[in-house]
N, C-alpha and C positions, 0 to 999 in steps of 0.2 A: 505496500500500498504505499502511494506519495504521498508527504509529509504537509501542513500548514499549518503553517506561521496564528504564533498568538494575538489578538487584538493588537496588545499596545504593541507588540512591534513593528508590526503594519504600519500603524500609525506613525513611529517613528520613521520608517521608510518612505511615506508619501511627501511623493514631491510632484509637480509638472513632469507631465509624461506626456510623448510624443498621442500615448494613446491613451483615450478617459478609461475609465474602470468603468465593471459590471459590477453595480450593488444589488440585493435582496434584500429588503428587513423584512422580519415576522412582526406584525403589525398589530396584531392582538386586540385587544379590549379598545373599543374606539375614545374611552376616557382618558389613553394616554396620550393623548394629544395636549390635554391642560392636567398632567400629572406631571409632577417632578421625581420621579423615579427611577431606577438604574438602568433601564431599557432607553428612558427619554434622555438620560444622560447621555448613552452610547452615541444615542441619534446625534446629539450635540457638539462631545467629539467629533464623531466622523466628519461633519460639515465645515467643523473648522481646519482641518487637515487635509480632505480635500481641495485641489487644486477648481479653480473657481470653473464649472463650465459653460459652453456657452451657451445651451440648456440644458432641460430635463426633459426626455421619454421615460413614461411612466405610464408600466400594466402592472393593473391594481387587479385582486381579484375579485372584486364590485362591480368591474362594468364587463359584462355579458353580452354576447351576439347570438344569435344564430345567421348560418349560410353564409355572413362575410366577417371582414374584419373593419372596421369603422376608425376610423383616425381625425377625431378631434383637430379644426383646420380653426376656431376660434379664436380672434384676437385675445380677448379679454376673458377666461374661461369662469362659469360661475365655482362657486364655491356649493358643493352640493350636500344637504346633510341628510344620507341616506340610513336611516336609521331609527328608531322610535324609544320611548323609554330611560332617555337619559337628563340630566339635569339641564333646565335653559341654557348654565354656560359655555355648555358644548355644542348647542343650537344657535351659539351668536359669534363661532367662531367662524370669521372670512380669511381666508388665506387669496388677497388679491395681484398671484404674480398675473402678469401676461401671459399671451399664448403666444404662440409659436407660429403664425398660418402658413409662412413660404416652407421651414421648414418643413412644418404637418405633413403640408402637399405634395414636396418632394418623398416625402417615407410611403403615403399614399400611393405615389410610382412604382417605389423600390419595391412593393406586397403588391401591384397587381399579381402577381399570379398567385396569390391571397387571395382573390376579390377583393380587396383593400377597396372602400370606397370614403370620402374626406364627407362630412357632418360638422355642423356646428350647434348639432342638441343633447350636446353635452356638456361637460367643465371637468371640474377635481371633487370624483369623491371624496369620500373621509380612507380610502385606504390609501391617496393619496396625501391628500391635505396634512393628516395626522401627523402622519412622518416628516411630513416638507417644512411643519413650520416650528421645526427643532432642528430639522438638518442647515435650513435658509431660512433664517426668521425674516426676513428683513423684507422674501417677498417680492426679491428682484429681479430674479430668474427668470427668463421665457420657460414656460412648462406646458405639458400639451399631454392626451394620454391615445393609450392605441388599445381598443376592446381584444377581450378575451372570446373569441371563438370556439363557440361549446362544438360545434360539430368535426373541430380538431381530433385526433387523437394527438397522446402527447411528443410523439415519432413529428407530428405536421407543425406543434406547437418549437420542437428542435428546432424543425427548419427552417420556419419562420424566424426566428432569432438571427438564425446565420444571414438569411439575407438582410438581416441590419445591419452587419459588423461592420459596414464602409462609416457607421455613425461615427465610432470610437473615434475615426482619423478626425474627426470635425467639432471634435471636443464635446458629445452632446452626451451625457452620461445618462446611459438605460439603468432604471432602478427599478423593479422588480417588486412587487409589494401584496404578500400573501403571509402563509403562511405551512413550514411544512407539516404539520400534525395538527389537524384543526377539526374536533368534533363536540360542538356546542351542545350535543345531547349526552355526552358522556361531563360536561364540568362538575368538578369537585373539589369546594375547596379544604377539603379535607383530606386530599391524595393530590404529594408530590409531582407523580409523574406516576400512569400505568403503567405497567411492563409494555405492554404491547405497544404503547406512545413512544416509550422509548426503543423500542425492536425497530419502529419505522423512523424512525428519527436518523438512528445512529445506520440504517443501510441506507438512505438517502446522501447522509452524511460522509458515509464509503467511497459512492456512487460518484459523488463530485470532486473527492479527494481524491480520486484514481481515473476522471474523464473519461470514464466508462458511463455516456452520455446513451450512448445507444442501450443496454444495459438498464438504464435508471428509465429510457421511457420502453422498458415493456413488459407490461400491467402482469401479466402471467406471472414472471417472478417474484411477487408484492403476495401472491396468496391472496387467505381471507385478509391479511392485514392493512389491503387499501382500504377496504370496506371501512375499518374497525376506527382507521389513522380519515378518512374519507369519506365519509356516507355523501360528501357531494365536493369533486376536485378541484374547485375553483378557487381556492383558496394554494393548491398545487403547481394549477397552473403556470405564473409567472417564474417557477424556478424552472419551469424550463424552458419557457421562451431565453429566459437569464443563458440558460449553459448552453445553447446554441448561438451565443455571440462568446466564448471564450477561446484564445486561442491557446495555442500548445507553451508559450513562453511565458503565460499568463501568474504569478503565485495569488495561490488561496488564501486569505484568513475566516476563520468564522470566531463569530461573535453571539453575545446572549445566547448562551444555550440553552435558557433553565428551560423550565416549564410554569405555564401559568396552569391554573383551576387545571391538574393532572392528564387534561387533555388536548392544551394549543400548546405546542412549540414553538419557541419566540428565537428558533436557532437564528440565521441572519450570516449571509454572507459575502464576500467581495472579492472578483478576480482583478488583482491590479498588476 
């Protein structure tokens, strides 16, 4: 098995580079957008160390489409509060970052083989702004989202990611936002992590470390673990889009490897 760096080692090594990094964040509870916990602190530290990107392309678990991949091309993406039952303070949050219409139209063309369609009918959902407001609190970097096409299998998501590789040379930070384990039906404040959750999380982490993305995309090798870890797979999907962007020369670091409420893996990773 290949090795990965510790988070602190990675932060020490981050510097302006020829290619922008790839970041996957386990975003967890929407309240973490306004909570000063260890997860939020790590997001802030990462944002302080990353070279300032020209723009951010976010692939969030919370924008799913059918039959096509949508690319948001609006000039001022709205802040979408796509949840319920949370305090008003969370609904009051706005993340007024500008969009990147010209770049987003370029991305739609780059993804023409994936039936990409430009749209102004979205914005920034909480999978995006809940972490971005910690990474880049000034909201002064252009950002736009690309949807998760539910009709693509894992291999198709990898292939779409590969077709976005040229963006890294243009200084575009690709940010995936989801969770490597996400089972809301099983959450428990009394359990640190269920055994099946740890097993699935470690399995994916090992495959990411080994760059064995083809095996990572093979649903059969997970057996019943996949349904336990993901009753629906939208929170895992951004990891495949990110994996498709990886080069052999990239280094890997994991961080926030804890679990939340027993069945949510907060594990995050960066290839750089």
